[in-house]
N, C-alpha and C positions, 0 to 999 in steps of 0.2 A: 768736597770731592764731587765730581760730576761723573755720572755713569758714562762709560765709553760708548761712542756712537760709530756706526759704519762710516767709512770714508771711501768716496768714489772719485777717481780721476778718469774722466772721459764722459761720453754721452749717455751712459746708462742712467735711467731715472731711479730716483729713490723709491718710487712706488713699485717698480719692477723688482728691485732688490728686496723690498719688504715682503713681496709675495714669495720670493725664494726663501727668506728667513722663516716665514710661516710654514712653508713646506718642510724645511729641515727640522724645525721644532716639532712638527707633527710626526716626522719619521723617528726622531730620537725620544719622543715622549714616552712610548711604551718601555724603553729601557729605564727611564727615571721612575716610572710608575711601578716597575717591578722591584723597587726598593733600593736601587743604586743611589747611595748618598754621595753627593758630589758637591764640591765648592771650589770656587776659583775662576780664573779667566782662561779661556781658550781663544786665541786670536788667530784667525785664518787669513791668508792672502791668496788671491786668485785673479785670473784674467777672464773677462767675458769677451769672446770673439766670435762673431757670426752666430750669436745666440747661445753658445755653449761655454761651459766652464773649462778652462785650461789651467794647468799648473797649480792646482789647489795644493796648499801646503800650510803647515803649522808655523806661525811666526813667533808665538809665545804660548807657553803652557804652564800655568800655575795651579792646575787642578789638583785637588786633594780628595782622597777617598780611601776607605778601608779596603775596597775591592780593587783589582787590577784595572787600570784605565786605558791601556792600549786598545782593547776591543771597542771601547766607547769612542775613542778618538777616531779609530778607523771607520766606525759607523757614521760619525758626523761627516767625515770627509767623503764617504761614499754617497751619503744623502745629498751633499752639496754638489758633487760631480754629476748627479742625475738631473740637476735643475736645468731648465731651458729658459732663455730670456728672449725678449724681442730683439731682432737683429738691428744693429746700428751701423752707421757709416764707418765707425772706427772702434777699435777695442777699448775696453775700460779696465783699469786696475782697481781692485776692490780690497779693502782691509775690513774684515768683519770680526769684531770682538764679541764673543759670547760669554756672558757672565752667569755663573751658576751659584746659587745660594741654597744651603740646606734648609 
């Protein structure tokens, strides 16, 4: 089994995406540190156009937790939508799998 990796279709660089992943991880870190036990995969799809995130959506969600997960998923999407990227000549389609382990 190979850990899922982000997939970019378009000119967005992997380093720019990694910076955004780091920001999203930092934003949701306090939720996990507050004792939210979560496991599974949350796969997100979005477009980066003119440096902004558009159309962020959940593609797959196998998350498991004793606590309600909708607020957590909303927080992840909100953190993603706040990200800015370098502007490119064309939009990029991104699939971002996030794996959580207890």
